C-alpha positions in Angstrom: -11.6 -19.0 80.1 -8.5 -19.4 77.7 -5.2 -20.6 79.1 -2.1 -20.0 76.9 0.6 -22.5 76.6 3.9 -20.7 75.9 5.1 -23.7 73.7 4.0 -23.8 70.1 1.7 -26.6 68.9 4.3 -27.3 66.4 8.0 -26.5 66.7 9.2 -24.0 64.2 12.6 -24.1 62.6 13.3 -21.3 60.2 16.6 -21.9 58.3 17.3 -18.2 57.3 15.9 -15.0 57.3 13.7 -14.3 54.1 11.4 -11.1 54.2 10.0 -11.6 50.9 8.9 -15.3 51.9 7.4 -13.8 55.2 5.4 -11.2 53.3 3.7 -14.1 51.3 3.1 -16.1 54.6 1.0 -13.0 55.7 -1.8 -14.6 53.6 -2.5 -17.2 56.2 -2.2 -14.9 59.0 -4.3 -11.9 58.0 -5.8 -13.1 54.8 -9.2 -14.3 53.8 -8.3 -18.0 54.1 -6.1 -17.5 57.1 -6.2 -18.8 60.6 -7.6 -15.6 62.2 -10.8 -15.7 59.9 -11.0 -19.2 60.5 -10.7 -18.9 64.4 -13.5 -16.1 64.3 -15.9 -18.0 62.0 -15.7 -21.0 64.1 -15.8 -19.3 67.6 -18.7 -17.0 66.7 -20.5 -20.1 65.3 -19.9 -21.9 68.6 -21.5 -19.2 70.6 -24.6 -19.5 69.0 -24.7 -23.3 68.5 -27.6 -25.0 70.1 -26.3 -28.5 69.7 -23.9 -29.4 72.4 -21.9 -31.7 70.4 -21.3 -29.2 67.6 -20.8 -26.5 70.0 -17.8 -28.3 71.6 -16.5 -29.2 68.1 -16.4 -25.8 67.1 -14.8 -24.3 70.3 -12.2 -27.0 70.0 -11.3 -26.3 66.4 -11.6 -22.3 66.8 -9.0 -22.6 69.6 -6.9 -24.9 67.7 -7.0 -22.2 64.8 -5.7 -19.6 67.2 -2.8 -21.9 67.9 -2.1 -22.1 64.2 -2.3 -18.4 64.0 0.5 -18.4 66.8 2.5 -20.9 64.5 2.1 -19.2 61.1 2.9 -15.7 62.9 5.9 -17.3 64.6 7.2 -18.3 61.0 6.7 -14.9 59.7 8.6 -13.3 62.7 11.4 -15.7 62.3 11.8 -14.9 58.6 11.7 -11.4 59.3 13.9 -11.5 62.3 17.4 -10.7 60.5 15.9 -8.0 58.4 14.3 -6.4 61.3 17.7 -6.2 63.2 19.4 -4.9 60.4 16.7 -2.2 59.7 16.4 -1.2 63.6 20.2 -0.8 63.7 20.8 0.5 60.3 23.9 -1.5 59.6 23.4 -1.3 55.8 23.7 1.4 53.1 20.3 2.9 52.4 20.1 1.3 48.9 21.5 -1.8 49.9 19.1 -2.2 52.7 16.2 -1.5 50.4 17.3 -4.1 48.1 17.6 -6.5 50.8 14.0 -6.0 52.3 12.4 -5.7 48.7 13.4 -9.3 48.5 11.7 -11.1 45.4 10.0 -8.0 44.3 7.1 -8.1 46.5 6.0 -5.5 49.2 8.1 -6.8 52.2 10.0 -3.8 52.4 6.7 -1.9 53.0 5.8 -4.3 55.9 9.3 -4.0 57.5 8.9 -0.1 57.4 5.3 0.0 58.7 5.2 -3.1 61.2 9.1 -3.3 62.1 8.9 -7.1 60.8 6.2 -8.3 62.9 3.3 -10.2 61.6 0.6 -7.8 60.8 -3.1 -8.3 60.2 -3.0 -8.0 56.5 -3.0 -10.3 53.7 0.1 -10.7 51.3 -1.1 -7.7 49.3 -1.2 -5.4 52.3 -5.2 -5.4 52.6 -6.2 -5.1 56.4 -8.1 -8.2 57.9 -11.7 -7.5 58.3 -14.9 -9.3 59.7 -16.3 -9.6 56.4 -14.2 -12.7 56.0 -16.5 -14.6 58.6 -19.3 -15.5 56.4 -21.3 -17.2 59.1 -25.2 -17.1 58.5 -26.5 -18.9 61.4 -27.8 -22.0 59.9 -25.7 -25.1 60.8 -26.3 -26.9 57.5 -25.1 -23.9 55.4 -22.3 -22.9 57.9 -20.9 -26.4 58.1 -20.7 -26.5 54.2 -19.0 -23.2 54.2 -16.6 -24.4 56.9 -15.6 -27.4 54.6 -15.0 -25.1 51.8 -13.1 -22.6 53.9 -10.7 -25.5 55.2 -10.2 -26.6 51.6 -9.4 -23.1 50.4 -6.9 -22.8 53.4 -5.3 -26.1 52.4 -4.8 -25.1 48.8 -3.1 -21.8 49.9 -0.6 -23.8 52.0 0.1 -26.0 49.3 0.9 -23.0 47.2 3.2 -21.6 50.1 4.9 -24.9 50.3 5.7 -24.8 46.6 7.5 -21.3 46.9 10.1 -22.2 49.6 12.9 -24.7 49.9 13.4 -24.0 53.7 12.8 -27.6 55.0 11.8 -26.3 58.4 9.2 -24.0 57.0 7.9 -26.6 54.6 7.7 -28.9 57.5 5.5 -26.6 59.6 3.5 -25.6 56.6 2.8 -29.1 55.8 1.6 -29.7 59.5 -0.8 -26.7 59.1 -2.0 -28.0 55.8 -2.9 -31.5 57.2 -4.7 -29.9 60.0 -6.9 -28.4 57.5 -7.8 -32.0 56.2 -8.6 -33.2 59.7 -11.1 -30.1 60.2 -12.7 -30.9 56.8 -13.4 -34.4 57.9 -14.9 -33.3 61.3 -17.2 -30.7 59.7 -18.3 -33.1 57.1 -19.3 -35.8 59.6 -20.9 -33.1 61.7 -22.9 -32.2 58.5 -24.0 -35.6 57.9 -24.7 -36.6 61.5 -28.0 -34.4 61.3 -31.0 -36.1 60.4 -31.8 -33.4 57.4 -28.8 -31.6 56.3 -30.3 -30.7 52.7 -31.6 -28.4 51.7 -30.3 -26.0 54.2 -32.9 -24.4 56.5 -36.6 -25.3 57.3 -38.5 -24.4 54.1 -39.0 -26.9 51.3 -38.3 -25.9 47.7 -41.1 -25.6 45.2 -41.5 -29.3 44.0 -42.1 -28.0 40.5 -38.5 -26.8 40.2 -36.2 -28.6 42.8 -35.6 -31.5 40.4 -35.1 -29.6 37.2 -31.9 -28.8 35.6 -32.1 -25.8 33.1 -29.7 -25.9 30.3 -28.8 -22.4 29.6 -25.6 -23.1 27.7 -26.6 -24.7 24.2 -24.4 -25.5 21.3 -21.0 -27.0 20.9 -19.5 -28.2 24.2 -23.1 -29.3 25.5 -22.4 -32.1 28.1 -24.4 -34.3 30.4 -23.6 -36.1 33.6 -25.0 -36.7 37.0 -25.2 -33.0 37.8 -28.1 -32.7 35.2 -29.5 -36.3 34.6 -28.4 -38.2 37.7 -30.3 -39.2 40.7 -32.5 -36.5 42.0 -33.2 -35.0 38.6 -36.3 -35.6 36.7 -35.8 -33.3 33.5 -33.5 -31.2 31.6 -35.2 -27.9 30.6 -34.1 -26.3 27.5 -35.3 -22.7 27.7 -37.3 -21.5 24.6 -40.4 -19.5 24.0 -42.5 -22.4 25.1 -40.7 -22.7 28.4 -40.0 -19.1 29.6 -41.5 -18.1 32.1 -41.3 -21.4 33.7 -44.1 -20.6 36.0 -46.4 -19.6 33.1 -47.8 -16.2 32.8 -46.8 -13.6 30.3 -43.4 -12.8 31.6 -43.8 -9.4 32.8 -43.8 -7.8 36.2 -46.8 -6.2 37.6 -48.0 -4.4 40.7 -51.1 -3.5 42.2 -51.3 0.4 42.7 -53.8 2.7 44.2 -55.7 5.2 42.1 -53.5 8.1 43.4 -50.3 5.9 42.9 -51.3 5.1 39.3 -52.1 8.7 38.5 -48.5 9.8 40.1 -46.8 7.1 37.9 -48.7 8.2 34.7 -47.9 11.8 35.3 -44.1 10.9 35.8 -44.0 8.8 32.6 -45.7 11.6 30.6 -43.3 14.3 32.1 -40.1 12.2 30.8 -41.6 10.8 27.8 -39.1 10.5 24.7 -40.2 12.0 21.3 -38.6 9.5 18.8 -39.2 12.1 16.0 -36.9 14.8 17.5 -33.3 14.6 16.4 -31.4 17.6 17.9 -27.8 18.5 17.4 -25.8 17.6 20.2 -22.3 18.4 21.5 -20.7 15.5 20.1 -22.3 16.5 16.4 -20.7 19.8 17.0 -17.3 18.5 17.8 -17.5 16.3 14.6 -18.5 19.3 12.5 -15.6 21.5 14.0 -13.1 18.6 13.2 -14.4 18.2 9.6 -14.1 22.1 9.2 -10.4 21.9 10.4 -9.6 19.6 7.8 
């Protein structure tokens, strides 16, 4: 059971109305790296989690992400509040109001008209939130890595939002939200490495012929080496060539075993659609070229 506390997790103090900035903040409300996407990602993972410790962690973080959704939504609402009142009470001339709502040239005037200044579940470009942002696959070793990356992406977006505002109250609240992304990354990484076997993800082992091989497919100037290709865990660097492709031997062609009837049908299909390389018919493009030449 959820129990809502009417106080925000972090106090929000917005210095002045700014609908253009509010529109940018929507990225962390209804965007792919936003708080709702994070909450739904971790909540759905928690419901399916078999490990009691990870389940508790995921529920804790998912619920905190909902509180962060409330914080960022409150920032958006406060930034829009002045424009919301002006629009609702029509205290400006039409052209003046449009210029005020348009702000720095983004779509804040659209969100004001469509959503009345409220924090809509869209990103800053107006794309509606959707469940495709939740990339859970149901394997903890894969999902935890995805969660770490999601928190990292969210932190970067918060950094960018901090850099586009001088409002000290907004910057302060965004810094708190950004910092919590760091804490969540740490929790997810510790949970990942607390597992006896976290790599490779899943149960099946890789083919030992290929798990330790680095394939150098970008040859020539700029070719570099490093631990990603010759460090611990790699046994050789494979340079593709006529003697190494295909890597598993064979002639490098795709084959299928067909029944007699299937083979006959395929042969008939190929014969019916076969090309005659000796034919060179006049095409519509040829006729158009001839007409252009005649017109000259």
